[in-house]
N, CA and C atoms as an extended XYZ file, in Angstrom:
219
Properties=species:S:1:pos:R:3:atomname:S:1:resname:S:1:resid:I:1 pbc="F F F"
N         7.336      222.149      -32.437 N   MET     1
C         6.865      221.863      -31.090 CA  MET     1
C         7.236      220.434      -30.713 C   MET     1
N         7.721      220.269      -29.505 N   LYS     2
C         8.102      218.950      -29.007 CA  LYS     2
C         6.844      218.143      -28.658 C   LYS     2
N         6.997      216.833      -28.672 N   ASN     3
C         5.900      215.939      -28.313 CA  ASN     3
C         6.401      214.969      -27.240 C   ASN     3
N         6.489      215.465      -26.007 N   HIS     4
C         6.980      214.657      -24.890 CA  HIS     4
C         6.006      214.765      -23.723 C   HIS     4
N         5.965      213.705      -22.936 N   SER     5
C         5.106      213.715      -21.754 CA  SER     5
C         5.735      214.554      -20.649 C   SER     5
N         4.915      214.887      -19.659 N   PHE     6
C         5.416      215.615      -18.496 CA  PHE     6
C         6.491      214.791      -17.791 C   PHE     6
N         6.303      213.492      -17.706 N   TYR     7
C         7.284      212.597      -17.082 CA  TYR     7
C         8.630      212.702      -17.791 C   TYR     7
N         8.610      212.696      -19.113 N   GLN     8
C         9.855      212.817      -19.876 CA  GLN     8
C        10.543      214.151      -19.587 C   GLN     8
N         9.761      215.211      -19.467 N   TYR     9
C        10.324      216.511      -19.133 CA  TYR     9
C        10.973      216.472      -17.754 C   TYR     9
N        10.323      215.834      -16.802 N   MET    10
C        10.863      215.790      -15.451 CA  MET    10
C        12.193      215.035      -15.404 C   MET    10
N        12.419      214.131      -16.332 N   LYS    11
C        13.710      213.439      -16.391 CA  LYS    11
C        14.855      214.423      -16.585 C   LYS    11
N        14.636      215.479      -17.345 N   ILE    12
C        15.721      216.437      -17.579 CA  ILE    12
C        15.901      217.381      -16.395 C   ILE    12
N        14.907      217.449      -15.513 N   ARG    13
C        14.997      218.321      -14.330 CA  ARG    13
C        15.561      217.582      -13.113 C   ARG    13
N        15.695      216.268      -13.215 N   LYS    14
C        16.226      215.455      -12.112 CA  LYS    14
C        17.633      215.931      -11.769 C   LYS    14
N        17.924      215.984      -10.491 N   GLY    15
C        19.246      216.347      -10.026 CA  GLY    15
C        19.437      217.831       -9.776 C   GLY    15
N        18.472      218.638      -10.185 N   GLU    16
C        18.561      220.070       -9.916 CA  GLU    16
C        18.408      220.325       -8.419 C   GLU    16
N        19.120      221.293       -7.919 N   ASN    17
C        18.983      221.690       -6.523 CA  ASN    17
C        17.904      222.767       -6.452 C   ASN    17
N        16.663      222.332       -6.631 N   SER    18
C        15.523      223.239       -6.656 CA  SER    18
C        14.276      222.458       -6.274 C   SER    18
N        13.176      223.153       -5.965 N   PRO    19
C        11.933      222.434       -5.682 CA  PRO    19
C        11.498      221.548       -6.849 C   PRO    19
N        11.712      222.009       -8.077 N   ILE    20
C        11.316      221.199       -9.232 CA  ILE    20
C        12.220      219.968       -9.350 C   ILE    20
N        13.484      220.122       -9.037 N   GLY    21
C        14.379      218.970       -9.016 CA  GLY    21
C        13.940      217.944       -7.979 C   GLY    21
N        13.492      218.430       -6.827 N   GLY    22
C        12.972      217.532       -5.798 CA  GLY    22
C        11.711      216.816       -6.251 C   GLY    22
N        10.832      217.558       -6.913 N   LEU    23
C         9.615      216.947       -7.450 CA  LEU    23
C         9.976      215.888       -8.484 C   LEU    23
N        10.941      216.188       -9.325 N   ALA    24
C        11.374      215.216      -10.339 CA  ALA    24
C        11.842      213.929       -9.679 C   ALA    24
N        12.592      214.048       -8.601 N   GLU    25
C        13.069      212.850       -7.885 CA  GLU    25
C        11.886      211.991       -7.428 C   GLU    25
N        10.871      212.631       -6.844 N   HIS    26
C         9.689      211.890       -6.390 CA  HIS    26
C         8.981      211.213       -7.562 C   HIS    26
N         8.757      211.974       -8.617 N   ILE    27
C         8.021      211.454       -9.772 CA  ILE    27
C         8.760      210.273      -10.397 C   ILE    27
N        10.056      210.397      -10.569 N   LEU    28
C        10.812      209.346      -11.241 CA  LEU    28
C        10.937      208.081      -10.403 C   LEU    28
N        10.714      208.181       -9.103 N   LYS    29
C        10.728      206.998       -8.220 CA  LYS    29
C         9.343      206.382       -8.051 C   LYS    29
N         8.327      207.026       -8.590 N   ASP    30
C         6.939      206.599       -8.398 CA  ASP    30
C         6.505      205.700       -9.560 C   ASP    30
N         6.393      204.393       -9.333 N   PRO    31
C         6.047      203.486      -10.432 CA  PRO    31
C         4.623      203.668      -10.969 C   PRO    31
N         3.764      204.334      -10.216 N   MET    32
C         2.372      204.495      -10.641 CA  MET    32
C         2.112      205.845      -11.320 C   MET    32
N         3.120      206.719      -11.363 N   PHE    33
C         2.930      208.034      -11.973 CA  PHE    33
C         2.504      207.863      -13.432 C   PHE    33
N         1.548      208.684      -13.911 N   PRO    34
C         1.087      208.575      -15.312 CA  PRO    34
C         2.172      209.048      -16.297 C   PRO    34
N         3.033      208.137      -16.675 N   LYS    35
C         4.239      208.456      -17.441 CA  LYS    35
C         3.985      209.016      -18.842 C   LYS    35
N         2.844      208.749      -19.414 N   TYR    36
C         2.591      209.182      -20.794 CA  TYR    36
C         1.678      210.390      -20.887 C   TYR    36
N         1.305      210.934      -19.754 N   SER    37
C         0.361      212.047      -19.746 CA  SER    37
C         1.022      213.359      -20.156 C   SER    37
N         0.262      214.120      -20.913 N   THR    38
C         0.653      215.477      -21.293 CA  THR    38
C        -0.385      216.473      -20.778 C   THR    38
N        -1.363      215.978      -20.042 N   GLU    39
C        -2.518      216.778      -19.636 CA  GLU    39
C        -2.445      217.193      -18.169 C   GLU    39
N        -2.575      218.481      -17.929 N   TYR    40
C        -2.549      219.034      -16.578 CA  TYR    40
C        -3.589      218.382      -15.667 C   TYR    40
N        -4.862      218.259      -16.091 N   PRO    41
C        -5.862      217.686      -15.181 CA  PRO    41
C        -5.529      216.256      -14.736 C   PRO    41
N        -5.019      215.448      -15.645 N   GLU    42
C        -4.702      214.062      -15.298 CA  GLU    42
C        -3.564      213.993      -14.277 C   GLU    42
N        -2.502      214.761      -14.496 N   VAL    43
C        -1.363      214.736      -13.575 CA  VAL    43
C        -1.752      215.366      -12.239 C   VAL    43
N        -2.503      216.457      -12.275 N   THR    44
C        -2.951      217.100      -11.038 CA  THR    44
C        -3.785      216.142      -10.203 C   THR    44
N        -4.718      215.476      -10.834 N   GLU    45
C        -5.567      214.532      -10.102 CA  GLU    45
C        -4.729      213.428       -9.458 C   GLU    45
N        -3.761      212.926      -10.207 N   TYR    46
C        -2.892      211.885       -9.646 CA  TYR    46
C        -2.155      212.414       -8.409 C   TYR    46
N        -1.565      213.597       -8.529 N   LEU    47
C        -0.793      214.145       -7.416 CA  LEU    47
C        -1.670      214.529       -6.219 C   LEU    47
N        -2.895      214.951       -6.481 N   GLU    48
C        -3.812      215.254       -5.377 CA  GLU    48
C        -4.203      213.982       -4.629 C   GLU    48
N        -4.366      212.892       -5.373 N   ASN    49
C        -4.759      211.622       -4.764 CA  ASN    49
C        -3.574      210.844       -4.190 C   ASN    49
N        -2.363      211.191       -4.620 N   ASN    50
C        -1.152      210.499       -4.191 CA  ASN    50
C        -0.065      211.520       -3.871 C   ASN    50
N        -0.273      212.336       -2.844 N   PRO    51
C         0.681      213.429       -2.567 CA  PRO    51
C         2.038      212.894       -2.113 C   PRO    51
N         3.069      213.634       -2.487 N   TYR    52
C         4.418      213.329       -2.023 CA  TYR    52
C         4.668      214.110       -0.743 C   TYR    52
N         5.296      213.470        0.210 N   GLU    53
C         5.568      214.099        1.504 CA  GLU    53
C         6.437      215.349        1.323 C   GLU    53
N         6.050      216.419        1.983 N   ASP    54
C         6.788      217.686        1.951 CA  ASP    54
C         6.951      218.255        0.548 C   ASP    54
N         5.977      218.020       -0.327 N   MET    55
C         6.054      218.516       -1.692 CA  MET    55
C         4.728      219.188       -2.055 C   MET    55
N         4.643      220.515       -1.872 N   PRO    56
C         3.392      221.215       -2.177 CA  PRO    56
C         3.059      221.172       -3.668 C   PRO    56
N         1.772      221.180       -3.956 N   LEU    57
C         1.337      221.157       -5.355 CA  LEU    57
C         1.754      222.410       -6.116 C   LEU    57
N         2.082      223.473       -5.412 N   SER    58
C         2.544      224.679       -6.102 CA  SER    58
C         3.823      224.404       -6.892 C   SER    58
N         4.649      223.474       -6.423 N   HIS    59
C         5.854      223.101       -7.178 CA  HIS    59
C         5.459      222.440       -8.498 C   HIS    59
N         4.407      221.627       -8.447 N   PHE    60
C         3.928      220.998       -9.674 CA  PHE    60
C         3.410      222.053      -10.640 C   PHE    60
N         2.642      223.019      -10.144 N   ASP    61
C         2.114      224.069      -11.017 CA  ASP    61
C         3.243      224.801      -11.738 C   ASP    61
N         4.288      225.135      -11.021 N   THR    62
C         5.439      225.808      -11.623 CA  THR    62
C         6.110      224.899      -12.646 C   THR    62
N         6.292      223.642      -12.287 N   ALA    63
C         6.937      222.684      -13.192 CA  ALA    63
C         6.107      222.487      -14.456 C   ALA    63
N         4.788      222.443      -14.313 N   PHE    64
C         3.949      222.225      -15.497 CA  PHE    64
C         3.997      223.451      -16.405 C   PHE    64
N         4.007      224.645      -15.843 N   ASP    65
C         4.171      225.858      -16.652 CA  ASP    65
C         5.501      225.828      -17.398 C   ASP    65
N         6.567      225.430      -16.711 N   ASP    66
C         7.878      225.312      -17.349 CA  ASP    66
C         7.837      224.264      -18.469 C   ASP    66
N         7.166      223.154      -18.222 N   TYR    67
C         7.012      222.088      -19.211 CA  TYR    67
C         6.325      222.607      -20.469 C   TYR    67
N         5.228      223.345      -20.296 N   LEU    68
C         4.514      223.884      -21.462 CA  LEU    68
C         5.389      224.838      -22.251 C   LEU    68
N         6.155      225.658      -21.558 N   ASN    69
C         7.074      226.581      -22.214 CA  ASN    69
C         8.167      225.802      -22.961 C   ASN    69
N         8.693      224.761      -22.336 N   TRP    70
C         9.727      223.919      -22.944 CA  TRP    70
C         9.211      223.260      -24.224 C   TRP    70
N         7.946      222.820      -24.202 N   LEU    71
C         7.380      222.195      -25.397 CA  LEU    71
C         7.356      223.139      -26.596 C   LEU    71
N         7.208      224.408      -26.328 N   GLN    72
C         7.108      225.404      -27.402 CA  GLN    72
C         8.461      225.772      -28.007 C   GLN    72
N         9.558      225.459      -27.322 N   HIS    73
C        10.889      225.874      -27.801 CA  HIS    73
C        11.755      224.724      -28.198 C   HIS    73
C-alpha cells in the first residue's frame, strides 16, 4: 500500500483534460491547501470553507475515491 497524501496524488492528475485534472490545477496553485492530509474529512472541510470557482465538490468526491483506489494498487 502506498503512503502518499491526497495532494501528492493530485500532482499526478495535473494536466488531465478532465474535471479531476481541473481540480488538480486549483489544488496545486493553492498555497493553503492541506498538503499532507490523507483524511477525507480534513480535505472536505478545507474545500467547503475555501471553494474553488466553478468546481463542484462532487469532483473532489470522485477524485478522493480514485485516490483511495490508487493507494491500494
